[in-house]
C-alpha positions as CSV (number, residue, x, y, z in Angstrom):
1,M,-13.8,55.8,119.1
2,P,-17.2,54.1,119.3
3,K,-19.5,55.2,122.1
4,K,-21.7,53.1,124.4
5,K,-24.9,54.6,123.1
6,E,-24.1,54.0,119.5
7,V,-24.9,50.7,117.7
8,I,-24.4,49.1,114.3
9,L,-27.4,47.3,112.8
10,F,-25.7,44.6,110.6
11,F,-27.9,42.9,108.1
12,A,-26.8,39.4,107.0
13,K,-28.2,36.4,105.3
14,H,-27.4,32.7,105.7
15,P,-24.9,31.9,103.0
16,E,-27.0,29.3,101.1
17,P,-26.0,28.8,97.4
18,G,-28.6,30.3,95.1
19,R,-30.0,32.6,97.8
20,V,-27.1,35.1,98.2
21,K,-25.1,37.0,95.6
22,T,-27.2,35.6,92.8
23,R,-26.0,38.0,90.1
24,L,-22.4,37.2,91.0
25,G,-23.3,33.5,91.0
26,K,-24.2,33.7,87.3
27,A,-20.5,34.3,86.6
28,I,-18.7,32.3,89.2
29,G,-21.3,29.7,90.2
30,N,-23.7,29.8,93.1
31,A,-21.5,27.7,95.5
32,A,-18.5,30.0,95.0
33,A,-20.8,33.1,95.4
34,A,-22.1,31.7,98.7
35,S,-18.6,31.0,99.9
36,L,-17.6,34.5,99.0
37,Y,-20.7,36.0,100.8
38,R,-19.8,34.0,103.9
39,A,-16.4,35.5,103.9
40,F,-17.8,39.0,103.4
41,V,-20.0,38.6,106.5
42,E,-17.2,37.3,108.6
43,E,-14.9,40.1,107.4
44,I,-17.3,42.9,108.2
45,Y,-18.5,41.5,111.5
46,L,-15.1,40.8,112.9
47,R,-13.8,44.3,111.8
48,L,-16.7,46.0,113.6
49,E,-16.3,43.9,116.7
50,K,-12.6,44.4,116.9
51,A,-13.1,48.2,116.5
52,G,-15.3,48.2,119.6
53,F,-18.7,48.9,118.0
54,N,-21.9,47.6,119.5
55,V,-23.3,45.3,116.8
56,I,-26.7,43.7,116.5
57,V,-27.0,41.1,113.8
58,F,-30.3,41.1,112.0
59,F,-30.3,37.7,110.3
60,D,-32.3,36.0,107.6
61,P,-34.0,33.4,107.6
62,P,-35.3,33.2,111.2
63,E,-34.9,29.5,111.5
64,K,-31.1,29.9,111.2
65,Q,-30.6,31.5,114.6
66,E,-28.6,28.6,116.0
67,A,-26.5,28.5,112.9
68,F,-25.7,32.2,113.1
69,A,-24.9,32.0,116.8
70,A,-22.5,29.2,116.1
71,W,-21.0,30.9,113.1
72,L,-20.5,34.5,114.4
73,G,-20.5,33.8,118.1
74,S,-22.7,36.8,118.6
75,P,-25.2,37.0,121.5
76,H,-27.0,39.9,119.8
77,L,-29.1,38.3,117.1
78,V,-32.5,39.4,115.9
79,A,-34.5,37.5,113.3
80,Q,-35.8,39.5,110.3
81,K,-39.5,39.1,109.4
82,Q,-39.9,37.1,106.2
83,A,-43.0,38.9,104.9
84,A,-41.4,42.3,105.2
85,D,-39.6,44.1,102.4
86,L,-36.2,45.7,102.9
87,G,-37.6,49.0,104.0
88,Q,-39.9,47.4,106.6
89,R,-37.0,45.4,107.9
90,M,-34.8,48.5,108.3
91,H,-37.6,50.3,110.0
92,A,-38.0,47.5,112.5
93,A,-34.3,47.3,113.1
94,F,-34.0,51.0,114.0
95,K,-37.1,50.8,116.2
96,H,-35.5,47.8,118.0
97,A,-32.3,49.6,118.6
98,F,-34.0,52.8,119.9
99,D,-36.3,50.8,122.1
100,M,-33.2,49.2,123.6
101,G,-32.0,52.7,124.6
102,F,-29.4,53.5,122.0
103,D,-29.1,57.1,121.0
104,K,-27.6,56.6,117.5
105,A,-27.9,53.7,115.1
106,I,-26.4,53.0,111.7
107,C,-27.5,50.2,109.4
108,V,-25.0,48.5,107.2
109,G,-25.3,45.5,104.9
110,S,-22.9,42.7,104.0
111,D,-21.9,43.7,100.4
112,A,-19.0,46.1,101.1
113,P,-16.3,44.1,103.1
114,D,-13.6,46.8,102.7
115,L,-15.8,49.7,103.8
116,P,-13.4,51.9,105.8
117,L,-14.3,52.1,109.5
118,A,-13.4,55.8,109.3
119,F,-16.6,56.2,107.2
120,V,-18.6,54.7,110.0
121,L,-17.1,56.8,112.7
122,R,-17.6,60.0,110.7
123,A,-21.2,58.9,110.1
124,F,-21.8,58.7,113.8
125,E,-20.1,62.0,114.4
126,A,-22.3,63.6,111.7
127,L,-25.4,62.7,113.6
128,D,-24.4,65.3,116.2
129,E,-25.2,67.9,113.5
130,F,-27.5,66.3,111.0
131,D,-30.8,64.4,111.3
132,A,-29.7,61.5,109.1
133,V,-26.7,60.1,107.3
134,I,-26.5,58.2,104.1
135,G,-23.5,56.5,102.5
136,P,-24.2,56.2,98.7
137,C,-23.2,53.4,96.5
138,Q,-22.0,53.9,92.9
139,D,-25.0,51.9,91.7
140,G,-27.5,54.3,93.2
141,G,-28.3,52.5,96.4
142,Y,-26.6,53.0,99.7
143,Y,-24.2,51.0,101.9
144,L,-25.2,52.9,105.1
145,I,-28.0,54.8,106.6
146,G,-28.2,56.2,110.1
147,F,-30.4,58.2,112.5
148,S,-30.4,59.6,116.0
149,K,-33.3,58.5,118.2
150,D,-34.8,62.0,118.1
151,S,-34.5,62.4,114.4
152,F,-35.6,59.0,113.2
153,L,-38.0,59.1,110.3
154,P,-39.7,55.8,109.4
155,A,-41.1,57.4,106.2
156,A,-37.6,57.2,104.7
157,F,-38.1,53.4,104.3
158,Y,-41.5,53.7,102.5
159,G,-41.1,55.1,99.0
160,P,-37.8,54.0,97.5
161,E,-37.8,51.2,94.9
162,W,-35.5,48.8,96.6
163,G,-32.8,47.4,94.3
164,G,-33.3,50.2,91.8
165,P,-30.9,52.8,90.7
166,L,-32.6,55.7,92.5
167,V,-32.7,54.5,96.1
168,T,-30.4,57.1,97.5
169,L,-32.0,60.0,95.6
170,A,-35.5,58.9,96.6
171,S,-34.5,58.6,100.2
172,I,-32.9,62.0,100.3
173,E,-36.0,63.5,98.7
174,I,-38.2,61.9,101.4
175,L,-36.0,63.2,104.1
176,A,-35.9,66.7,102.6
177,K,-39.7,66.8,102.3
178,N,-39.9,65.9,106.0
179,R,-37.4,68.7,106.9
180,R,-34.6,66.4,107.9
181,T,-31.1,67.4,107.2
182,V,-28.9,64.8,105.6
183,Y,-25.1,64.2,105.8
184,L,-24.0,62.5,102.6
185,A,-21.0,60.3,103.3
186,E,-18.3,59.3,100.9
187,S,-19.4,57.0,98.0
188,W,-18.4,53.4,98.1
189,M,-19.0,50.2,96.1
190,D,-21.1,47.1,96.8
191,I,-19.8,43.8,95.3
192,D,-22.8,42.5,93.3
193,T,-21.4,41.6,89.9
194,F,-18.3,40.0,88.4
195,D,-17.1,43.4,87.2
196,D,-17.5,44.6,90.8
197,L,-15.5,41.7,92.1
198,Q,-12.6,42.4,89.6
199,A,-12.6,46.1,90.7
200,F,-12.7,45.0,94.3
201,N,-9.7,42.7,93.8
202,R,-7.7,45.5,92.1
203,R,-8.5,47.9,94.9
204,N,-7.3,45.4,97.5
205,Q,-4.1,44.7,95.6
206,A,-3.4,48.4,95.6
207,E,-4.4,49.1,99.2
208,N,-4.1,45.8,101.0
209,T,-7.0,46.3,103.4
210,L,-8.5,42.8,103.5
211,S,-7.6,39.8,105.7
212,D,-5.3,37.3,104.0
213,S,-8.0,34.7,103.7
214,L,-10.6,37.0,102.0
215,A,-7.9,38.6,99.8
216,G,-6.9,35.1,98.5
217,L,-10.4,34.0,97.8
218,V,-11.2,37.3,96.0
219,S,-8.1,37.1,93.9
220,C,-8.8,33.5,92.9
221,L,-12.5,34.1,92.0
222,A,-11.8,37.3,90.2
223,K,-9.7,35.4,87.7
224,T,-12.2,32.6,87.1
225,L,-15.3,32.6,85.0
226,H,-17.8,29.7,84.9
């Protein structure tokens, strides 16, 4: 079960067509991709909330705070700095959480709506024995990264080429050079391309882990090319 001193740092963007899921938008259209992204954010956020996790939403862009508050109903909203790259934003998010008094923090994005909550729980548990935890994606990035307050290493966010195929490897190397032990969680898949969406749909048809509304949307879009 989640603990009071543990927190999820949830990164989310406002679902504006042409600004989210752009690679997927090339196949299904930007409007459909934005609708799908909105559903992803809702699915992940509600699952985390229902499971009892503390969740802070780090949102983008900053001027959409009222929209996010109305959309997700969360009182825990923090705007991301526009000039910062992804690494700087994650660094700031972890610092914010630890300054608030949390002992453990795990950062997740909004690209893997069927991520098993068991992975998140195991990641928190791993921080009792390891300095850091990383959940690798099949494309070379990661869906999750976590630290304890005492083992936090900002340098982990300054070095990887964000969006490239070697993000996880580069992050592990930085942590190792700084004598941090790393728990490597199970691999999972982000939904970034049409092929990803089709695989995602097949996985849900086999395992039935999504809400009915998202499952229906995914099934419809996975069969339609624009």
